[in-house]
C-alpha positions in Angstrom: 6.5 -24.5 -14.4 5.3 -21.4 -12.7 1.8 -22.0 -13.9 1.9 -25.5 -12.3 3.1 -24.0 -9.0 0.2 -21.5 -9.1 -2.3 -24.3 -9.8 -1.0 -26.4 -7.0 -1.2 -23.4 -4.6 -4.8 -22.8 -5.7 -5.7 -26.4 -4.9 -4.1 -26.1 -1.5 -6.0 -22.9 -0.8 -9.3 -24.5 -1.6 -8.5 -27.5 0.6 -7.4 -25.3 3.5 -10.8 -23.6 3.3 -12.4 -26.8 4.3 -9.7 -28.3 6.6 -8.5 -25.1 8.4 -11.1 -22.4 8.0 -10.1 -19.0 9.3 -13.0 -17.6 11.2 -14.0 -14.0 11.3 -16.6 -14.0 14.1 -17.8 -10.4 14.1 -14.6 -8.5 13.9 -12.4 -11.2 15.5 -10.0 -13.2 13.4 -8.9 -16.7 14.3 -5.7 -18.4 13.3 -5.3 -21.9 11.8 -4.8 -25.0 13.7 -1.0 -24.6 13.6 -1.6 -21.0 14.9 -0.4 -19.3 11.7 -2.3 -16.5 10.0 -1.4 -15.5 6.4 -2.0 -12.0 5.1 -1.6 -10.7 1.5 -0.8 -7.0 1.5 -1.8 -5.3 -1.7 -0.7 -1.7 -2.2 -1.5 1.0 -4.8 -3.8 -0.8 -7.2 -4.5 2.8 -8.1 -6.5 2.4 -11.3 -9.7 3.6 -13.0 -13.1 2.1 -13.8 -11.3 0.5 -16.8 -8.3 -1.1 -15.0 -5.2 -2.3 -16.7 -5.4 -6.0 -17.5 -1.8 -6.4 -16.2 -2.9 -5.3 -12.7 -5.9 -7.6 -12.7 -3.8 -10.5 -14.0 -1.2 -9.9 -11.3 -3.8 -9.5 -8.5 -5.5 -12.7 -9.5 -2.1 -14.6 -9.6 -1.1 -13.2 -6.2 -4.4 -14.4 -4.7 -4.1 -17.8 -6.3 -0.5 -18.4 -5.2 -0.7 -17.0 -1.7 -3.1 -19.3 0.2 -4.1 -16.4 2.5 -6.6 -15.8 5.4 -6.9 -12.1 5.0 -6.3 -9.5 2.3 -5.2 -6.0 3.3 -5.6 -3.2 0.7 -3.0 -0.6 1.7 -4.5 2.5 0.1 -4.7 4.3 -3.3 -7.0 1.5 -4.2 -8.5 3.6 -7.0 -7.2 6.7 -8.8 -9.5 9.5 -7.8 -8.1 12.3 -10.0 -9.1 10.4 -13.1 -12.4 9.1 -11.9 -13.7 12.4 -10.6 -17.0 13.0 -8.8 -18.7 10.1 -10.5 -20.1 7.5 -8.2 -20.7 4.9 -10.9 -17.1 5.1 -12.1 -15.8 4.9 -8.5 -18.0 1.8 -7.8 -16.7 0.2 -11.0 -13.1 0.9 -10.1 -13.6 -0.5 -6.6 -15.5 -3.5 -7.9 -12.6 -4.4 -10.2 -10.3 -4.7 -7.2 -12.7 -6.3 -4.8 -14.3 -8.9 -7.1 -11.3 -11.2 -7.3 -11.1 -11.2 -3.5 -14.8 -11.8 -2.9 -14.9 -14.6 -5.6 -12.4 -16.5 -3.4 -14.5 -16.0 -0.3 -11.6 -14.1 1.4 -12.1 -11.6 4.2 -10.5 -8.2 3.5 -9.9 -4.9 5.1 -8.8 -1.6 3.5 -6.9 1.6 4.3 -7.3 4.8 2.3 -4.5 6.6 0.5 -4.0 10.1 -0.7 -5.4 9.4 -4.2 -8.6 7.5 -3.2 -10.8 10.6 -2.7 -8.6 13.2 -4.5 -11.2 15.0 -6.7 -13.4 12.0 -6.3 -16.4 10.9 -4.2 -15.8 11.1 -0.5 -14.2 8.3 1.6 -17.4 8.0 3.5 -19.2 7.1 0.3 -16.4 4.8 -0.7 -16.3 2.9 2.6 -20.0 2.3 2.3 -19.3 0.6 -1.1 -16.6 -1.6 0.4 -18.7 -2.6 3.4 -21.5 -3.6 1.0 -19.3 -6.6 0.0 -19.3 -9.8 1.9 -16.0 -10.2 3.9 -15.3 -6.6 4.5 -14.1 -6.2 8.1 -13.7 -2.4 8.2 -15.0 -0.5 11.1 -15.4 3.3 11.2 -15.1 4.8 14.7 -16.0 8.5 15.1 -12.5 9.9 14.8 -10.5 11.6 12.0 -10.1 9.6 8.8 -12.4 6.9 7.5 -12.2 3.1 8.0 -9.9 3.1 11.0 -10.1 -0.5 12.2 -8.7 -2.8 14.9 -8.9 -6.5 14.3 -8.0 -8.9 17.2 -6.4 -12.2 16.2 -7.0 -15.2 18.4 -5.3 -18.6 18.5 -7.3 -21.5 17.0 -8.4 -22.8 20.4 -8.7 -19.6 22.4 -10.8 -16.4 22.6 -7.9 -14.3 23.9 -6.5 -11.8 21.4 -2.8 -12.6 20.9 -2.2 -10.0 18.1 -3.9 -6.8 17.1 -4.1 -5.6 13.5 -4.5 -1.8 13.3 -5.7 -0.3 10.0 -5.2 3.5 10.1 -6.2 6.2 7.6 -3.0 8.3 7.2 -4.9 11.1 5.4 -4.7 12.7 2.1 -2.8 16.0 2.1 -1.8 18.2 5.0 -3.2 21.7 5.6 -1.9 24.4 3.3 0.3 26.0 6.0 2.0 22.7 6.5 2.1 21.3 3.0 2.9 17.9 1.8 1.1 14.6 2.5 -1.4 13.8 5.2 -0.6 12.6 8.7 -2.4 10.6 11.4 -4.3 13.0 13.7 -4.2 13.3 17.5 -7.6 11.7 18.1 -6.6 8.7 15.9 -3.5 8.3 18.1 -5.6 8.5 21.2 -8.0 5.9 19.8 -5.0 3.6 19.1 -3.5 4.1 22.6 -6.8 3.6 24.4 -7.5 0.5 22.4 -4.1 -1.0 23.2 -4.6 -0.2 26.9 -8.0 -1.9 26.9 -6.5 -5.1 25.3 -3.4 -4.9 27.6 -5.8 -5.3 30.5 -6.8 -8.7 29.0 -3.4 -10.1 28.1 -1.1 -7.6 26.3 -1.3 -8.7 22.6 1.3 -7.6 20.1 0.3 -4.9 17.6 1.0 -4.6 13.9 0.0 -1.4 12.0 -1.0 -1.0 8.4 -1.4 2.4 6.7 -0.8 4.0 3.4 1.7 6.8 4.1 5.0 6.0 6.0 5.9 7.9 9.2 8.7 10.4 8.9 11.0 8.0 10.9 11.4 6.0 7.7 14.1 8.6 6.8 16.2 7.2 9.7 16.8 4.2 7.4 18.7 6.5 5.1 21.9 8.5 5.0 22.6 11.7 3.2 24.2 11.3 -0.2 25.7 13.5 -3.0 23.6 13.9 -6.2 24.0 11.0 -8.6 26.3 9.2 -6.2 26.3 5.4 -6.8 23.3 3.8 -5.1 21.8 7.2 -4.2 18.3 8.5 -5.1 16.2 11.5 -4.7 12.5 12.3 -4.9 11.0 10.4 -7.9 11.3 12.4 -11.1 12.9 15.3 -9.0 16.7 15.3 -9.2 16.7 18.7 -7.5 15.4 17.4 -4.1 17.7 16.0 -1.4 19.6 12.8 -2.2 19.9 9.8 0.1 21.3 6.3 0.1 20.1 3.3 2.2 21.7 2.7 5.6 22.8 -0.9 5.3 23.0 -1.2 9.1 19.3 -0.6 9.4 17.8 -2.4 6.4 17.5 -6.2 6.4 15.7 -6.7 3.1 14.4 -4.9 0.0 15.4 -1.4 -0.8 14.6 2.1 -2.0 14.2 3.7 -5.4 12.7 7.0 -4.1 12.6 9.0 -0.9 9.6 8.2 1.3 6.6 10.4 0.7 6.2 11.0 4.4 4.4 13.9 6.1 6.4 17.0 6.8 5.5 17.0 10.5 5.8 14.3 13.2 2.3 14.0 14.7 3.5 11.7 17.5 2.3 8.5 15.9 5.6 6.7 16.0 6.2 7.7 19.6 2.8 6.1 20.5 3.9 3.0 18.7 7.0 2.8 20.8 5.0 3.3 24.0 2.5 0.7 23.0 4.9 -2.0 21.8 4.2 -2.1 18.1 6.2 -4.8 16.4 6.0 -3.7 12.8 4.3 -1.2 10.5 3.5 -1.7 6.8 3.2 1.1 4.2 2.4 1.6 0.6 2.4 5.0 -1.2 5.9 4.9 -2.6 5.4 2.4 -5.5 9.1 1.5 -6.1 10.1 1.0 -2.4 10.0 -2.5 -0.8 12.4 -2.0 2.2 12.4 -3.8 5.5 14.2 -1.8 8.2 14.2 -1.2 11.9 14.0 2.1 13.8 14.0 2.1 17.6 13.0 -1.5 17.7 10.0 -1.2 15.3 10.2 -2.8 11.9 9.2 -0.4 9.1 8.2 -2.2 5.9 7.2 -0.9 2.4 5.2 -2.8 -0.2 5.8 -2.2 -4.0 2.8 -1.1 -5.9 0.8 -3.7 -7.8 -1.0 -1.2 -10.2 0.2 -0.4 -13.7 -1.8 2.8 -14.3 0.6 4.8 -12.2 4.4 4.6 -12.1 5.9 1.4 -10.7 8.8 -1.1 -10.5 8.6 -3.0 -13.8 8.6 -6.7 -13.2 8.9 -6.0 -9.5 5.4 -4.9 -9.2 3.9 -7.2 -6.7 2.3 -7.8 -3.3 3.7 -8.7 0.1 3.1 -11.9 2.0 3.0 -11.7 5.8 2.7 -14.7 8.1 1.9 -14.2 11.8 1.9 -16.7 14.6 -0.4 -16.5 17.6 1.8 -18.9 19.6 4.8 -16.5 19.1 3.2 -13.1 18.4 6.5 -11.2 18.1 7.7 -13.4 15.3 6.6 -13.1 11.7 7.8 -13.8 8.2 7.4 -11.5 5.2 8.5 -11.4 1.6 7.6 -9.6 -1.6 6.1 -11.8 -4.4 6.8 -10.0 -7.7 5.4 -10.2 -11.2 8.6 -11.9 -12.3 8.0 -14.7 -9.7 4.6 -15.5 -11.1 4.9 -15.0 -14.9 7.4 -16.1 -17.5 6.1 -13.6 -20.0 8.1 -10.3 -19.9 6.1 -7.0 -19.5 5.7 -5.2 -22.8 7.5 -1.8 -23.0 4.2 -0.4 -24.2 2.8 -1.1 -20.7 4.8 1.9 -19.4 5.3 -0.2 -16.3 8.0 2.2 -15.0 6.6 5.7 -15.5 2.8 5.0 -15.7 0.1 6.6 -17.8 -0.2 10.0 -16.0 3.6 10.6 -16.1 3.7 9.6 -19.8 0.9 12.0 -20.6 2.8 14.8 -18.8 6.1 13.9 -20.6 4.4 13.8 -24.0 2.6 17.1 -23.2 5.8 18.8 -22.2 7.7 17.5 -25.2 4.9 18.6 -27.6 4.9 22.0 -25.9 8.6 22.4 -26.4 8.3 21.4 -30.1 5.5 24.0 -30.5 7.6 26.7 -28.7 10.6 25.9 -30.9 8.5 26.0 -34.0 7.1 29.4 -33.0 10.5 30.8 -32.3 11.8 29.5 -35.7 8.9 31.1 -37.5 9.4 34.4 -35.8 13.1 34.4 -36.6 12.4 33.6 -40.2 9.9 36.4 -40.5 12.3 38.9 -39.0 15.0 37.8 -41.4 12.7 38.4 -44.4 11.8 41.9 -43.2 15.4 43.0 -42.8 
């Protein structure tokens, strides 16, 4: 039954390409005749030059089922630590993710995550690879980060921007004296504020933000909890970190399975969002979170990881659908579309869909090390027993 639904969706997608083409004139997007605009948000494909088939199958199924006008890759698109400083491997890893999008003639735009250029070729080299593909809408203004982009979205019959889509590079890791994950820098915030001011002079469009790492204000969706309290969680694989539980009054959909991997400092980004009337912001990074919550009038929304190389959410790996409306820019619909929604076949336990390959290697290495240590201790004890 699910395969039939996917096939029908694919037929509809192909027909819509001819009936209601979504134009990308330069860097300007145009909605459909009914003023809707459909976006598929894909987070944390995070794989190598030899990607897991599960990830590719799920990505293709998401693209077939979604009938979208734009694909947003939300960062950690490749797994830099494994690929290393090998441009050929990086190109192969990028190609594996981009080819299914390009084959469907879909425009796309990317954010960078903390793993994309970690021990890998630079983001500058990577953005050049992405931009070599047809349909890539990324810009690259002369500010901190790479690939920062603003995409105006117009109604079907107008050249006036009704919605602004902001793609922001949230960085890799902070300076040593700060520690933790990266954050959006002051010049990026100034670029955002100046851009909003320029467009406000032409009609005050509504802004939506997309970036890999969530702002620290995501913690306002949580309440402190006791360790191992029912419904509580800590940092993933770290029971010694602080424990939290979701604040039901602030969360409207989805949930948490780990604390947000937000930066340790507040760089002022969220404050700028409030001043500039941002409606919603979308994040990846935390593979097992898919919450929808509201802080100070701004919706903060997480997307589960789609990749199976790193840790994930089992059959709730997936992508997020977002539907915008140029005739009512403050209104939108969003939902996660999971593996379990698209496939009848269960995920094999050998896929390690929960802990991922890197974590499995660490666990096996630690276990092997403990066995070796115990063996050495036993041998030493036996030798001492013989000499006495």
